[in-house]
C-alpha positions as CSV (number, residue, x, y, z in Angstrom):
1,M,110.2,115.4,90.9
2,T,108.4,112.2,90.8
3,K,110.7,109.2,92.1
4,V,110.4,105.7,91.1
5,I,111.1,103.0,93.7
6,A,111.0,99.3,92.2
7,F,111.0,96.3,94.2
8,I,112.7,93.5,92.3
9,S,113.9,89.9,92.8
10,R,114.3,86.7,90.9
11,K,112.4,84.9,93.3
12,G,108.8,84.9,94.7
13,G,108.2,85.2,98.4
14,T,111.0,87.4,99.3
15,G,108.7,90.2,100.3
16,K,108.4,92.4,97.2
17,T,104.6,92.8,97.6
18,T,104.6,93.2,101.3
19,N,107.2,95.8,101.5
20,A,105.9,97.8,98.5
21,I,102.6,97.9,99.9
22,N,103.7,99.0,103.6
23,L,106.2,101.7,102.1
24,A,103.3,103.0,99.7
25,T,100.8,103.1,102.6
26,M,103.5,104.9,104.9
27,L,104.6,107.4,102.5
28,N,100.8,108.2,101.8
29,N,100.3,108.7,105.5
30,L,103.3,110.9,105.6
31,G,101.2,113.3,103.3
32,H,103.1,112.2,99.9
33,K,101.5,111.7,96.7
34,V,101.8,107.9,96.0
35,A,100.8,105.6,93.4
36,L,101.6,101.7,93.6
37,I,101.7,99.7,90.4
38,E,101.9,96.0,90.3
39,T,103.3,94.1,87.1
40,D,102.1,90.7,88.1
41,T,99.2,90.0,86.0
42,N,97.3,88.3,88.8
43,Y,96.9,91.8,90.2
44,T,96.6,90.7,93.8
45,I,97.2,94.1,95.2
46,S,94.2,95.7,93.2
47,T,92.1,92.5,94.7
48,L,93.3,93.4,98.1
49,R,92.4,97.1,97.8
50,K,88.8,96.0,96.3
51,M,88.1,93.6,99.2
52,E,89.4,96.3,102.0
53,V,87.1,99.0,100.3
54,Y,84.2,96.8,100.4
55,K,84.8,95.8,104.2
56,S,85.7,98.9,105.4
57,G,83.3,101.3,103.6
58,A,86.2,103.5,102.4
59,K,85.7,105.7,99.6
60,E,88.4,104.4,96.8
61,N,88.7,108.0,95.5
62,S,90.3,109.2,98.8
63,L,93.0,106.4,98.5
64,F,96.2,106.1,96.6
65,D,96.0,104.5,93.2
66,I,96.9,101.1,92.5
67,I,97.5,100.3,88.9
68,G,98.0,97.1,87.1
69,S,100.7,96.9,84.2
70,N,103.2,94.6,82.8
71,D,106.8,94.2,81.4
72,E,105.8,95.5,78.0
73,Q,104.2,98.8,79.2
74,I,105.8,99.7,82.5
75,A,108.7,101.7,81.4
76,E,106.6,104.0,79.1
77,E,103.6,104.1,81.7
78,L,106.5,105.5,84.1
79,T,108.0,108.1,81.9
80,Q,104.6,109.3,81.2
81,M,103.7,109.5,85.0
82,K,106.9,111.1,86.0
83,A,106.4,113.7,83.0
84,E,103.3,114.9,84.4
85,G,104.7,115.2,87.8
86,K,101.5,114.8,90.1
87,L,103.0,112.3,92.1
88,D,105.7,112.2,94.5
89,Y,106.5,108.8,94.6
90,I,105.7,105.7,92.5
91,I,106.4,102.3,94.0
92,V,106.6,99.1,91.7
93,D,106.1,95.7,92.8
94,S,107.7,93.8,90.0
95,A,106.5,90.3,89.0
96,G,108.7,87.3,90.3
97,K,109.3,86.2,86.8
98,T,110.1,89.3,85.4
99,T,112.4,89.2,82.1
100,D,116.0,90.2,81.6
101,E,114.2,93.1,79.1
102,G,111.7,94.0,81.7
103,I,114.2,94.3,84.6
104,K,116.4,96.6,82.5
105,K,113.5,98.6,81.3
106,L,112.2,99.4,84.5
107,C,115.6,100.1,86.0
108,L,116.2,102.7,83.3
109,V,113.2,104.8,84.4
110,S,113.9,104.1,88.2
111,E,115.7,106.4,91.0
112,A,116.1,102.9,93.3
113,V,115.7,99.5,93.2
114,I,115.3,97.5,96.4
115,V,115.9,93.8,96.6
116,P,114.3,92.3,99.9
117,T,116.1,89.2,101.2
118,S,116.1,87.1,104.2
119,L,119.5,85.5,105.3
120,T,118.8,82.3,104.2
121,Q,121.2,80.7,101.8
122,N,118.7,80.2,98.9
123,D,117.4,83.8,99.1
124,L,120.7,85.3,99.4
125,L,122.2,83.1,96.3
126,V,118.9,84.7,94.4
127,T,119.6,88.1,95.6
128,Y,123.2,87.8,94.3
129,Q,121.8,86.8,90.9
130,T,119.2,89.6,91.1
131,I,121.8,92.4,91.7
132,K,124.2,91.0,89.1
133,D,121.5,91.2,86.6
134,L,120.6,95.0,87.5
135,S,124.2,95.7,86.7
136,P,123.8,96.6,82.9
137,A,120.9,98.9,83.8
138,R,123.2,100.8,86.5
139,D,125.9,101.3,83.8
140,I,123.6,102.9,81.9
141,N,121.4,104.8,84.5
142,G,124.0,106.1,86.5
143,A,121.9,107.6,89.2
144,L,120.1,104.6,90.0
145,K,120.4,103.4,93.5
146,I,120.4,99.5,94.4
147,M,119.4,98.8,97.9
148,V,119.1,95.4,99.6
149,L,116.4,95.2,102.5
150,P,117.1,92.6,105.0
151,N,113.4,91.2,105.5
152,R,112.1,88.6,107.9
153,I,115.1,88.8,110.3
154,H,114.7,87.5,113.9
155,S,114.7,90.4,116.4
156,L,117.7,89.2,117.8
157,T,120.1,89.3,114.9
158,K,122.6,91.8,115.3
159,H,123.0,94.1,112.3
160,K,126.6,93.2,112.3
161,T,125.5,89.4,111.4
162,I,123.2,91.0,108.7
163,E,126.1,93.1,107.0
164,E,128.5,89.7,107.3
165,A,125.9,87.7,105.7
166,M,125.5,90.2,102.9
167,S,129.1,91.5,102.6
168,N,129.5,89.9,99.1
169,L,126.5,91.9,97.5
170,D,127.2,94.9,95.3
171,A,124.8,97.3,96.7
172,E,123.8,99.4,99.6
173,I,122.5,97.5,102.7
174,L,119.9,99.2,104.3
175,D,120.5,99.8,108.0
176,V,117.2,98.6,109.2
177,A,115.8,95.0,109.1
178,V,112.1,94.2,108.7
179,P,111.5,91.9,111.4
180,Q,109.6,88.5,111.5
181,K,106.2,89.5,112.6
182,N,102.7,88.9,111.8
183,L,101.8,92.6,111.5
184,F,104.0,92.8,108.3
185,V,102.3,89.9,106.7
186,N,98.7,91.2,107.6
187,F,99.3,94.1,105.4
188,S,96.6,96.7,104.3
189,T,96.7,99.1,101.3
190,I,94.6,101.6,103.5
191,M,96.0,101.8,106.9
192,A,99.8,102.4,107.3
193,E,101.7,100.1,109.9
194,K,103.4,102.5,112.0
195,E,106.3,100.1,112.9
196,Y,107.2,100.5,109.2
197,L,108.2,103.8,109.5
198,D,111.8,103.6,110.3
199,T,112.2,101.4,107.3
200,A,110.7,104.0,105.0
201,K,112.7,106.8,106.4
202,A,116.0,104.5,105.7
203,I,114.7,104.1,102.2
204,L,114.2,107.8,101.4
205,K,117.5,108.5,103.3
206,H,119.5,106.8,100.7
207,L,117.4,108.2,97.5
């Protein structure tokens, strides 16, 4: 069964794209059949892939697919791809300015939504609003898992501190944290970052 994992946030710069790429490359590295869809019409991930293929000489047909879409088409496309059953996971990097209707449609065809956030007050407020906006879709899609991924967290921050900061969020708080490290900023659509393995395992555990 194909499972859809969507990264959603009402704010840009929270780590949706970085984590979507890292998760897709890690799942692919683990032997899963994966596709990565971006709904931001700038299609930056597709551009990154073309640059990497050009620089590395990798054969694009040997890599997982990166597909461009938008709010109006994504739900229908995902439904069709799930029906075909050719993939294990579809990772969706949603646009920062996605509409309420776009969020709802995406959630109705997803198994999980991941909201990445730092511990800054601004990011936490946006995360709270994002989860609130997801609630109507969760009422319809009872199987939908909403997860919060602590992102850009200082390595010395204890998980208890993270849990306390996020205690008012109506979602599952993943028991891992993506650290503030340059290696997670310099991401690749070809090579998996080995330090992301624990994060990928934590996400799959909650599905």
